[in-house]
C-alpha positions in Angstrom: 15.4 -21.2 6.5 18.4 -19.2 7.2 19.1 -17.7 10.3 19.5 -14.4 9.1 15.7 -15.0 6.8 14.5 -15.8 10.4 15.4 -12.6 11.8 14.1 -10.8 9.1 10.7 -12.5 9.4 10.9 -12.1 13.4 11.2 -8.2 13.1 8.5 -7.8 10.8 5.8 -10.1 12.0 6.4 -8.3 15.5 3.6 -5.9 13.7 0.3 -7.6 14.1 -2.3 -7.2 11.2 -4.9 -4.5 11.4 -8.6 -4.8 10.6 -10.6 -1.8 8.4 -13.8 -1.3 9.4 -16.0 1.3 7.3 -19.6 2.3 8.0 -21.6 4.6 6.1 -18.0 6.3 4.9 -18.6 9.4 2.4 -15.9 11.6 1.7 -17.0 15.0 -0.2 -14.3 17.3 -1.4 -14.2 21.1 -1.4 -15.4 21.8 -4.4 -18.1 19.4 -4.3 -16.8 15.9 -5.9 -18.3 13.0 -3.9 -15.6 10.8 -4.2 -16.7 8.1 -1.7 -20.5 7.4 -0.9 -21.7 5.7 2.0 -19.3 2.6 1.7 -19.7 0.1 4.4 -17.2 -2.6 4.4 -14.6 -4.9 7.1 -11.4 -6.0 5.6 -9.7 -8.1 8.4 -6.0 -8.9 9.6 -3.7 -10.4 6.7 -6.3 -9.9 3.8 -5.2 -9.6 0.5 -7.3 -7.4 -1.3 -7.4 -5.9 -4.9 -9.3 -2.5 -5.2 -10.6 -2.2 -9.1 -12.5 0.5 -10.3 -11.9 3.1 -13.7 -10.3 6.8 -13.2 -12.3 8.7 -10.5 -13.9 5.9 -9.4 -12.7 6.5 -5.6 -10.0 4.3 -5.6 -7.2 6.9 -4.6 -9.6 8.4 -2.2 -10.0 5.3 -0.7 -6.8 4.7 -0.3 -5.8 7.8 1.1 -9.0 8.2 3.3 -7.8 5.0 5.0 -4.3 6.6 5.8 -5.9 9.8 6.8 -4.4 11.8 4.1 -8.3 12.4 2.9 -10.7 13.2 5.5 -14.0 11.7 6.0 -16.9 13.8 5.7 -19.7 11.2 7.5 -19.7 7.9 9.1 -17.2 6.1 10.8 -13.9 4.5 10.0 -11.7 2.2 12.4 -8.0 1.3 11.4 -6.2 -0.7 14.0 -7.4 0.9 17.2 -7.8 4.6 15.8 -10.9 6.2 15.1 -10.5 8.1 11.8 -12.5 11.2 11.7 -11.5 12.1 15.5 -7.6 11.3 15.3 -5.9 14.4 15.3 -2.4 15.7 15.9 0.1 13.6 17.2 -2.6 10.4 17.2 -3.0 10.9 13.5 1.2 11.0 12.8 0.9 7.6 14.7 -1.3 6.4 12.6 0.8 7.1 9.7 3.8 6.1 10.9 2.3 2.1 11.1 1.2 2.5 7.5 3.0 1.9 4.9 2.4 3.5 2.0 3.4 3.0 -1.4 2.7 5.2 -4.6 2.8 5.2 -8.2 5.5 8.0 -8.5 7.9 6.2 -5.9 8.1 9.2 -4.2 11.9 9.0 -3.5 15.0 11.5 -3.1 16.8 10.7 -6.2 20.0 12.5 -5.0 20.6 10.3 -1.8 21.2 6.6 -1.6 18.6 3.7 -1.7 19.6 2.9 1.8 19.0 7.0 3.1 15.5 6.3 1.5 14.6 2.9 3.2 15.4 4.9 6.5 12.9 7.1 5.9 10.8 4.7 7.0 11.7 4.7 10.4 11.4 8.5 11.2 8.2 7.7 13.7 10.3 6.0 15.2 13.3 8.0 16.0 13.4 10.7 18.1 13.6 14.1 16.1 17.6 15.0 17.1 18.8 11.9 15.6 16.8 12.7 12.3 18.5 16.1 12.3 21.1 14.7 13.1 21.1 11.8 10.2 22.3 9.7 13.3 20.2 6.5 12.5 21.1 3.3 15.2 22.1 0.1 14.5 19.0 -1.4 14.9 17.3 1.0 12.3 20.0 0.5 9.7 19.6 -3.2 10.3 15.9 -3.1 9.8 16.0 -1.0 6.5 19.0 -3.6 4.9 16.4 -6.2 5.6 13.9 -4.7 4.4 16.2 -4.1 1.5 17.0 -7.8 1.3 13.6 -8.6 1.5 12.5 -7.1 -2.2 15.7 -8.3 -3.7 18.0 -5.4 -3.7 20.6 -5.0 -0.8 23.2 -4.5 -3.1 22.1 -1.6 -4.2 21.5 0.1 -1.0 24.5 2.5 -1.3 23.7 3.7 -5.2 21.6 6.9 -5.7 18.3 5.9 -5.7 18.0 8.3 -9.4 20.2 5.6 -10.9 17.7 2.9 -10.6 15.2 1.7 -13.0 11.3 2.2 -12.4 10.9 -1.3 -11.0 13.8 -1.4 -9.0 13.0 2.1 -7.7 9.0 0.9 -6.6 11.0 -1.8 -4.7 12.7 0.9 -3.1 9.6 2.1 -1.7 8.2 -1.1 -0.8 11.4 -1.5 1.4 10.7 2.1 2.8 7.0 0.8 3.5 8.5 -2.1 5.2 11.0 -0.6 7.2 8.1 1.5 9.1 7.4 -2.3 11.0 4.1 -1.7 9.2 0.2 -3.3 10.4 -1.1 -2.7 7.0 0.7 -1.7 3.4 -1.8 1.1 1.0 -0.5 0.8 -2.4 -1.7 3.2 -4.9 -1.5 2.0 -8.2 2.5 0.9 -7.8 2.6 -0.7 -11.0 1.1 1.7 -13.4 3.8 2.9 -15.2 5.5 -0.3 -15.5 6.2 -2.8 -17.9 4.7 -6.8 -17.5 7.5 -8.5 -16.4 8.6 -5.7 -13.8 4.5 -5.3 -12.8 4.4 -9.2 -11.9 7.9 -8.9 -9.8 6.1 -5.7 -7.4 3.0 -7.1 -7.5 4.8 -10.6 -6.5 6.9 -8.6 -3.7 3.5 -7.1 -2.3 2.2 -11.0 -2.0 5.2 -12.3 -0.3 4.6 -9.3 1.8 1.2 -10.5 2.8 2.0 -14.2 3.0 4.8 -14.3 4.8 4.7 -11.4 7.3 0.6 -11.7 7.3 0.4 -8.3 7.1 -2.8 -7.0 5.5 -2.8 -5.3 2.1 -4.5 -3.5 -0.1 -3.5 -2.2 -3.4 -5.1 -0.3 -6.0 -5.5 -1.2 -9.6 -7.2 -1.0 -12.9 -5.5 -4.3 -14.7 -7.5 -7.4 -14.8 -4.8 -9.8 -15.0 -3.0 -8.3 -12.0 -6.2 -7.8 -9.5 -7.2 -11.4 -10.4 -3.7 -12.8 -10.0 -2.5 -11.5 -7.1 -5.3 -10.5 -4.4 -7.5 -13.2 -2.9 -10.5 -10.6 -2.0 -11.6 -8.0 -5.0 -13.5 -5.2 -4.1 -14.8 -3.0 -7.2 -15.4 0.9 -7.1 -17.9 2.8 -9.7 -18.4 6.2 -9.5 -17.4 6.3 -5.5 -20.0 3.1 -4.6 -18.8 -0.2 -3.9 -20.4 -2.1 -6.6 -18.4 -5.8 -6.0 -17.1 -7.4 -3.1 -16.4 -10.8 -3.1 -13.4 -13.3 -3.9 -11.1 -12.9 -6.7 -12.4 -16.2 -8.0 -15.6 -15.0 -8.8 -14.9 -12.1 -10.6 -15.6 -12.9 -14.1 -15.4 -10.9 -17.5 -19.1 -9.8 -16.7 -18.3 -8.6 -13.1 -15.2 -6.6 -14.6 -18.0 -5.0 -17.0 -20.4 -4.1 -14.3 -17.3 -2.3 -12.0 -15.9 -0.6 -15.3 -19.6 0.0 -16.9 -18.7 -0.8 -20.1 -16.2 -3.8 -22.1 -13.0 -4.7 -21.1 -10.7 -3.4 -23.4 -7.1 -4.2 -24.3 -5.6 -1.5 -21.8 -7.6 -2.9 -18.8 -5.5 -6.0 -18.9 -1.5 -6.1 -18.3 -0.5 -9.1 -20.5 -2.8 -9.3 -23.8 
């Protein structure tokens, strides 16, 4: 291990991984749609979890509930030391600043540099006046450079984000999440728009974040083979309910058919 690699690991591992505790959690949207129904589960610090289900199963609602983007209707949800449902204002902003969020659509500012996009992850750790003036500390810039190096695109730091391929943009989004020095990383269908080789590359990045840094990682997926290969635990959602929660090693095709409520199709497998 090089000195620089050791320093990267030392910086990132300073954030202890968080646990997630859900007790009878339900989510009902204002239009009456029930997205989650009485879900109870424990996700331990440092787990790598694949959350699978078809569109409308509640996967995105689950992820966004954990990050406080979607409020719970009933039940108890604890993320790290934060009680969702009770957290408001500054505490809720602090929670979101300590949870790395990765979206299917990348959510990058295309006209500015890759480095500036990654530095967005430092906002929760930066005084407002520095943010407004664009005055990033040397330490923050080093954290951003280290994050870019970890996902293999440090050479693109000065490029406009819009000039990158889809896979590269998703890696920038992962680096942005890493620059938060997160306790937890949530990825909502992070490979849905990517070709197979790029999808595997992005999933390997997420697995390395988990195995090398020890960060708790939850990834929403609908692809059977990716869920099996890159998770150690599988949570299956169907119509807002947990229909499977166990090891990926025990997740047979029959398990996935139960989760999906139908036979496995070609579109459910990335490499078929």
